[in-house]
N, C-alpha and C positions, 0 to 999 in steps of 0.2 A: 478763774477757772481752777477747779480743785485738782490738786496734784495727787496722783495715785502711785503707789509703789508696790511692786510685786515681791520685794525682798523681805516682807514680813510686816508685823503690826507697826503702826506709827507710835511715836513717843506718847502722844495723847492717849491712844488705846492702851498702852502699857500702864500709864499713870492711872487712868480711870479704872482699869482692871484691878490694879493693886488696891485702890480705895474700896472697890466693891468687895474684894477678898477680905479686907480688914473688917468691913461692916458685916459681911456674912459670918465671919468668925465670931464677932461679938454676939450676933443673934443666936448662934449655936451654943455659945458659952452660957448665955442667960437661960437657956432651956425653956423658951417661950412656946415652942412648937408642941401642941397637944396631939401627939400621935404615938400610940403604944410602941410602934416599931422604933421610934427615935428617942424615947424617954431615957433609955439607958445606954444609947449608942454614943460613942465618942467620934464625932464627925470632924475630920480634918480637911479644910479647904486648901488644896495645894496650889491651885492656879485658877485664875479667872481670865478668860479671853473675851474681849469685847468685839462686837461687830464694828465695821467702819463707821456706821452712823451712831454708834454708842447706845443703840436702843435694845440690844440683845446681849446678855452676859451669859456665857457658858462657863459654869463653875465645875471644875474637876475636883472630886472628893474621894477620899479614902476613909474607910471606917476602921478605926483601930481595933485590933483583936478579932476581926471578922475576915474569913476567907471568901465568903459569898456576899458581895456588896449590892447586887441587883435589887433585893427587896428594900434595902435602905435608900438607894437612889430613887426607886419608884415612890417611896414614901416622901422623900424630899420634893420630887416633882409634883406629887399630889398637893403638897402644901406650898407650892411656889408662889401663889398669889398672896398668901398670908405672909410669907417671908419677905416678899417684895414690899409689902406695906410696912414691915418692921425695919426695912432698910431706909425708908424715907427720911427719918431725922438725921442719920449719918451722911446722907447723900443729897441734902436739900439744895446744895449749890448747883446741882446738875439741872439742865434744861428739861430733860426727859428722864423719868425713872425707868431704868432698863428692866426688861422682862428677863427673868432668871430661869435658866434650865440647868439641870444637874446631870453630870456624866461621871462614870467611874474613871478614876485616874489609873491608868495602866503603866505609868512610867516606872513605878517601883518594881513591877513584875518584869519589865524590860531590863532594868538594871540588874536584877537578880539573875535573869537568864544570861545576860552578857557576862556577868561575873562568873557564873558557873562554866560558861564556855571557855573563858580565859584560864580557868583553873583545871580544865580537863587535861588528861594526860597527853592527848594528841597535840593540843596547842602548846603545852609546856615543852613537849619534845621538839616541836618546830621552832619555838623561841630559843631553846638551848642550841639547836643547830645553827641558827642565825648568829648567836653569840660566839660560837666556835669559829664560824667563818670570818667574823670581824677580828678575832684574836689572831687567826692564822694569816689573814690577808694584809 
């Protein structure tokens, strides 16, 4: 009986995801994708999440130097079958070659927003108040 866990991805999913991420990075570096939108783009694959059956890989990407990533992600998704074929040599030990879909990685935006909040005067004032309370208490 298969064991399922609701606490997050399995060790196998994490391991395979990292292998797929490395293989995707190599494909992007070689510049084999013939798409005008992607020719001069620096695509950074930040994370790959695998489905539980390892047949679907969701690749989170960011495009260096670009604020609007949707056209680039759309271009990657248009070329997903070609990219999947280029992954085959690097992932030949897998039973099934995963289908790859691309999504915009928003984690950097989230980090920037949290950083800006922490540096805001209101939060700085509240943090200073907490430090004063600890010193006096």
